[in-house]
N, C-alpha and C positions, 0 to 999 in steps of 0.2 A: 180134947180128943186128941190123942197121941197117934199120929201117922206114921212113925219112925218104925223102919223095918230094923229088926234086931239081930238077925241071924240069916244063915244062907237058907234054912230050912224054912224059915219066915218069907223069906224072900220068893222061894218057889211056891209057896202055898198063896202068897198075895198076888203073885203074877197069874198063876192059874185062873184064880178067882177074877181078875181083871180082864182076862181073856175070854172066859165062859160067861161071865156077866159084866159087861163093860159098863152099862148103864147103872146098875146097881151099885158098882165099884166107884164111879165117879160122884155118883151121888153122896154116898159116904164122904169122900175126900172134899167135896164141894161145902158140905154141912159145917166143916170146921171152920168155915170163915163166916164173916159177918155180912149178910144180905138184908136189906130194906124189904124185899118181898122174896119169897121163895119161888122158885121155878115150877112150871106146869108139866115141863118134859124135860128129861135131862138131855136127850139127843134128836136132832132130825137132820138127815144127811143124804146127800148123794155126791159121788165124785165125777159124774158125767158133766154137769154144769160147770163147775162144782158147786155146791148149794150146801154148807155146813153151819149149823145152828147148835150151839150147846146151852144148856141151862135156859131153855126157851122160856119166856116170861119173867125170866128173874131181875131183880133191879138192886143195884149195889153201888157203892163207889169204892173203887180200889185204894183210895188214900185214907179211907175209914179202916180198912185192914191192914195198912201199911202204919198208921201212925194212932188215931183215936183210940183202936182197941187196946193198944199196949199202955195207954196213959195210966191207968189204974194200977199196974203191977210192974211195969217196966219205966215209968215216966222218968226216973232218974239216971236211968242206964245210958250210955252212949249208944247212939243210933248211928252217928256217923262220926269218924275221925278223919281229920285231912291232914296230910302230910305234905307241907309246898314242895315246889320244885327246889328251893334254895334250902339246903339243911338248917343254914343260919337264922331263917325266918321261923317265926312261932309257929306251931301246929294249932290246929283248932278243932274243939270236939263239940258235939251237939249231943244234948240227952234227946230221947223223944219227945219231951215236953218241949224243950226249946225248938226241935225241929218242927213239930206242929205249930208252934206260935209263928215260926217264919214262914212256913208254906201259907198258912192262913192270911198273914199280911201280905205276901205276895199274889196270893189269889186275888185279895181285894184290889191290889195295883193293878192286876190284868182286868179286873172288872172295871175299873175307874178309867182305863185306857181304852174301854169299849170291846174287851174281849167277851165272848160268848158261846155257851154250848155248842160245839160242832165247828166253832172255827177254827182254821189250822192256822198254827203257830209255829215259825221258824226257830230252833235254837242254835245258835253258833257262838259257842262259849269256851273257856278252858276248862281244866279238870279242877274247878274249885267246888266248894259246898253249894255256891247258888246255882250250880248248873243242876244239881240233884233237886234244890229247891224250887227251880223254874220248871222242870220236868212234872214234880208232885203238884205244883200249883195250877198247870195246866190240867192236869188229870183232876184235880179237886173241882174246877169249875167245869168240867166236861168238856174243856177245848183238846184240841188232837195236836200232840206236839209231833213235830218233824226235827228230830235232832241232827244236825250235820257237823261230822267231825271238824275240829278247830284246826285243820291242817289243808281241807279242799280249797281249791282255786275258786276265784270269782264266778267263773263260767260254771262251774259244777254247782256252786250254791244257787245260782240263777235259775238253773236247769230245775233245780229241786224245789224252788219256790214257786216257779210259774207251774210245775206239773201238779202241785197241791193246791195252787191260787192261795197262797198264805197272805192274810191280812196284816200278820204282826211279826215282828222279829225282835228276839231278844239276843244280845250280844255283849261284848267287853271292849274296851279300849285296845287291850293286846293282851297276849298270854307269854308264858315262859315255858321252854321245853330245852333242859339242858343249858347251853350258853347262848341259845337262839330266843330271839323276842319275835313273837308273829304280830303284826299289826292288824288283829281280827277287825275292828271298825273299818279300816281303810279298805280291807278287802270287802267287806259286806258293802260298803258304800259303792265301789266299784260293780258289784253284783245288782245292788238295787236301781242302777240305770236302767235296766232292762225289766224291772220288776214294779210295774204300776199299782199291782194288787194291793203292796205292802202301804199301810197308812200310817204305822207307828212302831217306832224302835226303840227299845228299852236299853240302855247301855250302863254296863256295871263297871265300876273303876277296878282296875288289877293292876296295869303295868304303869299308869299315868303318862302312856304314850299322848301327845298332842294329837287331837282328832278334829275333824269338823262335826259341828253338831246342827242340823237343819232345823230352824224354826218351823213349829207346827209338827214336824216330824218325829224327831228325835228327843228323848227324855232321859235323864239319869236315873238309873235304879234306886241310887241313895236319897234323891229328893223325892222320890215317888213313895217310898217306904215312909219318909217324914209326913208326908201328907195324910196317908192313912193312919198313921200313930196319932197325929194332930186331931183327925177327925173321929179319934177313938174307933176305929175299925179293926178291931184287933182279933175278932172271929169271923170265920167263914164256913157256914153251913157246905157239907159237900151236896154237890149236885146229883140228884137221884139218875142215874144211868141204866139203861138197859145192857142186858149181858152182852149183848151183840153189837153194841154201839161200839164205834172206833175208839180205841184208846190212844193209839199212835201209829204213825207212817214211818218207815224206816227204809231208806233208800240202799239197793244191794245192786252190784255191776252184773249185768246180765252178759250172755254169750255175744247179744248185739249191743253194740255201745251204749245205746240210752239205759240210764237206771232204772231199775222196776222200785215202785213205791209199795213195800210189802205192808199190807195192813193187818195188825192185831188188834183183836176186840178185848173190852174190859173183864168181861166174865171167865171165860176160858184161859185167857192169857194169865190173869192172876191165879187161879186154881193150879194151874201147871208151874208156874214159876215157882210158887211157894212150895208145892209138893216135890218138885224134882230138887229144890235148894236142899230142903230137909233131908234128903233120903241120899243123895248123891254124897254129900259132904258130911252128912250125919252129925249135923250141927248141934252142939251141947248148949245148954243156956250159960249166958255171960262170955262165950269164947269170942276170940278177935280174929275176923274173916277178913282177908285181904285179896281183893281180886286186881291183878294190875293192869286189866283192860280199860280202855277210854268208853266213857258213858255214849259217846259218838257211835259205838258198834253195839249189835244187839248183845254181847257178853255183858257189856257194861249196863244197858238196860235192865237185863233179867238178873244178873248175879252180881251186881253193884247196888242198885236201886231196888227194885219190885219184889225179887227173891227174898233178900235176906231181910229186908224191913217189914214185909208180910209174917215172916216167922220170929219177929222179935229181935234179930241177930244185930251184932255190931260190926258195921261195915267200914273198911277201911278204904279211903280215895287216895290216890298219889296224883300229886299235878307232874312230876318229872319224868325222868328217862333211866333205865336201869344201869347205863354206864356213866351218868354224871353226878357228883365231882369225880367219881371213879366206880369201877366195876363192881365195886362192895354194896351199892345203894340199897338193892332190895334187902340185903342180909343186916343192914344196919336198922332198916325199918323193922324186920322180923324181931330182932334184938331187943329195938327200943320199945315195941308196943306189945312185945310176947305175944306175936301172931301165932296162931294155933293152926289156921287151915291158908294156905296160899295157894292159887289160882293163877296160872299165868301160860305164856304161849311157847311152844317149842322154839320159835325164831328167837324168843329172849334168852333162852336157855343156852342155845348155840352159841348166840353172840357171848354170852357170859363165860362159856366154856373157854372160848379161845383167849381169855385173859389170864387162863390157869388158876390154881389154886390159893394163890397168895391173898386174894380178896375174899376168900371164904373161910380159911383156916384158924383164923383167930375169933371168929363172931360165935356168939351164943345163939344158937339155932333150935335150942333144947325144948323151947316151947311148942315146937311144931309137931302137929298130929298128923295131918292129911294134906297131902299134896294134890294138885290138879293140873290138868294140860289141856289147852282148848286152842282152837284156830285150824289144825291140820293133824294129820296123822303124825305122831311123833317118831322120830327115828331110833333104833337101839341103843347107839352111842349115847345120845341127848338122854333118853330114858333112863340109861345104867348111871349115868353123872349125876342125873338129878336124884336118884335113888340113894345112891351112895354118898355123895359129898353134901346134899341139902337134907335129904330125909334120915341119912346115918343108918340107913337099911331098917330102919324102924317105922316109916310111914308109907302107909299105901298110897300108891300114884292113881288119882281115878283120871283115866284117859278118855275125855268125854267127847262123844261125837254128837254134834247137830248142827243146825243152820240158822241163818236170819229167818227163813220162812218158818221152822218148826218152832220157834218162841221159846224153847227150852231143850235141855238134853234128853237125847231119845235113846242113846246106847252108851252104857258108861258102867263100870264096877261101882258098887255102892260102898264108901270106905270101910274097911275091916269087916266087910258083910261079903261082897263077892271075892272069892280066890282071883287073884291078879295074874296076867302073863304080860310080859312087856311087849308094848305095842298094840295091844288088842284092846279095843273099847268093849270087850267081852259080851255083856248079855243086855238085852232091852230092860228099860224101867217098866215098872207096872202099866197097863194100859197101850203100850208099844206092840204093834204086831209086825215085825218086819218079816219081808220073804225076798226070796233071789230069785230073779227071772232071766232066763236066756234074751238073746235078741228079739226072739218073736214073742216074747211075753209071756212063754210057758214057764211055769212055776218050778225052780231045781228044788228037787226034796232030798232030804238027808244031809249028812255031814262030810266034811272034807270035800266042800264043793265052791266053785267060786260062780259069781253073776253080777247082774246089776241090782242095786239096793232099792227095794220098793217098799211102802208101808200099806197094807192093805184095808185098814180101819183108820178112822179119824181119832184124834187126840185134841183135848181143849185148846192146847196152846198152839195149834196149826194156823197158817195164815189162813185170811178169808177170801182175799183177792188182792189184786194190785190195783192201786189207787187210780180211780179213772179209766181203767183199760182192764174189765174183768177177761176178757178172751186172752189176753196175754197171760193171764195167771193159767186158764184152762190149757192153752198150749205148752207153755212151759212145764207144768208141774202134772196134768192130769190127762193128757193126750197121747203121751208116748204108749203107755200101756192101759188097756182098758180097766178101770174101777180101781186104778192104783195111784197113789203117789208115788211118783218117780223122783227119786233124790238127786239123781246125776252123778251117783257114787257106784263106783264097782266095789265089791266086796266079797272077802272069802269067808266061809263058815267052818272052822276046824273039825277036829274029829270029836271034841268037847262041845260043838255047838257055839263055840265063842266067835264073835264077830271081829274081824279086822277091816278096816276100811283101806282099799287099795289106792285111792286117790279117784279124782273125776274119771267118767267112763272115757271122755277123751283125751285122757292121760294113760290109756294103755296102748302099748306099742306092738302091733303084730309084726314079729319078725321069723320069716320063713315059716309062716303058719303057728308060731308059738306066742302066746299071749303073754307079754311082759308088763308088769306095772313099773309105771316111771319111779315111784317112790322107792320099789324095792332096788334098782339100779342105783338112785341116789342114796339109798342106805349103805350101799357097798361102796360108792365111790367116797363117801364121807367117813369111811374106815381107813382109809389112807392117811397115813399120818400128817401130811402138809394141806390138807384140804379142810376149809372153813365151813364151806357150803356148796352145794351144787344144784343144778337144776336139768332135767333131762327130758326132750322131747322126741318125737317121732318126725322124721323126713322121708321125701319118696325115695327108694333105693331101686336101681335097677335090677338088682338079682333078688333081693331079699323081701321086695315089697315096699317095707320099711326099714330105715337105718335107726341107729342111735346116735344122737347128737347131744353131748354133753356140755353145760356151761359150768366152769369150775372156778371158785374163789380159792386161791392158796393164802398160806398165813404168811408166805414169804417169797421172794422172787428165786426163780430156778437158775442153775448155772446152765442147765441144758432141758430145754423145753420137751424135746422129743424123748428124751429118756424119760422124764415125767410122765408124759403122755402113757408111755409104755408099762410105766411102774403103776398107774392107775389101772389101766386095763387088765393087768396081772391081777389086782387086786380085785377087781370084779370077776374074773374070771374063776379066781379062786372062791370066792365067797357065794357067787351064784351059778355059775359056769360059762363057756367060752361064748354061747349063744347070747349072753347079755352084754358082750365087750361092747363100749361105746365104739362108734365107727370114726366120729369126730369128737375132739375135745378142744374148747376153744377157752383160754384162760381170761377170765374178766375180774375188774375189780369190784363189780356190783351186780345185782340182780334187780330187774324191775319189779317192784314190792307196790301193793296196796299199803295205805297207811296202818293198815291192821296186821302187816306182816305178811300177807299172802302173796306168793309169787304170781305173776301175771303170764302164765304159761303159754297163752294165745300170742302173746306178742314174740315171745321167744320161738313160737312154732313157725310164727310165719316169717321170721330173720333166717330160722334154719332152711325154710323151704324158698328162699330167695325172694320173697314176697315184702321187700322193703319198704315198698311205697304205700302200703294199705295197712300200716298198724292200727289206726283208728286212733281216738284220743288219748294220749299218754299225759296229758297235764295234771291228772290226779295221783299220779304215782309219788312214791316218796321221794325219790329223785329222777326226775325225767331225763336228765343229761345223761344217765347211765345207759340209756336206749340207744344214744348215738354212737356212745363208744362200742356197744356190743355190734351193731350194724357194721361199723367200720372195721371191725377185727373179724367178720365172718369169714369161716373157711370155707373155700368153695370145693 
């Protein structure tokens, strides 16, 4: 059954149907997947507790949809292509047949080592094909995977293992990222000192780093695979799962220190991952699709592994970083594999922009058909650069808005279907019912308005709970406004009804009674010729209520800091107006970012407010040292 939307008229018709008859709509979509037993009821829900159940009574296994169902007609088509960190190392490709075999073998390894349905398994691995295999093998036997990004500290890993009470860990000796080698197993050993629940650690060989292997607990991946091969355990029937059984837990940082374990379930998540992938990117058979994220984040779960494989796509996995061995690496990969769809983050685009066009100009990017952006609202300068120099002005950019909690893309253009506007997420996907509300929770009707973005009706890919703490899920997402899922984001809806995300609601500054979105100010600052990147926060101001504090990274040292500050202020004044001029501009060498590239504004806000002793845990940042530098250079 073809679920692809082909034209804008088609989109409007399908969207209307999905809102008027959501259960009928999702029944049709879900019927295009393979189920072991059909559901009795499409949806049962309330947003009060919250209690959300999709495809009630339905039985399935997501890996049969990602692997088995493609064997007959796509068995010899590449499912995964892996590009290693070092361009001199040989790449690896796996057809659907080969990936299916590998997943079955490793699923039997997990069983042999005592794993069973419902167990939580922590995965801490490099971006290698075996990471995808481990994820799918967990799903095959009904174990719940909790992937931790391969750059987190020992303490962060321990917190996550303890929270989910994991009984098993899958890791590797080490990993490569650019010129750096990360000693994964050593970090994991430090974490496991605090984790008595872990009885077995399976270790993949990647970097050949010397490591300690503890007898009775630690085993080598390769040895375990040989064992099941010797025993002839080549096949592994997929465990029957209820649609609402948990598929995975993924931790996301909360506004309060402790990370939240977002829980996604088997049936709804599968349906939404597949449907959204197909329609947003308008994937065509045999195209090569390259999402540059890490599987340790939700983008990698949904749009490297589950979504593309559910739809029989060829998904490219990259171990390295965009700037090594040089800033042309992404474009080399696009040229080598004739990539048709590229999905990356604004932070990556901005970092590549500063290297100029020398690394782009001689690369063959003619295979590209669709570009995507994910992770944060993209600023106009980056959008234009991406559109002009990478897409050569003939690739639509799907600027996708979604969250770990939503499981998949909620608001985005559909490639070559939705007319795009720079920096707008445009329109909701079918089945998604966004509304804007004011501070009191009253709906803001009409166009040309701004408010807090909420969703008023459930969708299959949404979170069901936060692991082990349902109350936290209720308070965080469903208690702010009655009977609404609150995204935590501010949003404007323009005259055409297009949505533009303006940043977290706590990223809106109220200056002299005027609401100013930090993203808007950052956009303006970033237009200044010598600015690489900026982050803007509010701080208490005696006269205006809130003042604007800007942290700015320059591409080169200035001869006159004060003059540069005035020039930047003039730029902002010219682009937005004098009301948005920063009160303070601090030049910094870097910004505190999570490993997915998100700027931790909470930390910057506290420094701007002078609360330098209550910054919370900074160990999980990409570069914790940058925080001290910013603290020391704080403007009073």
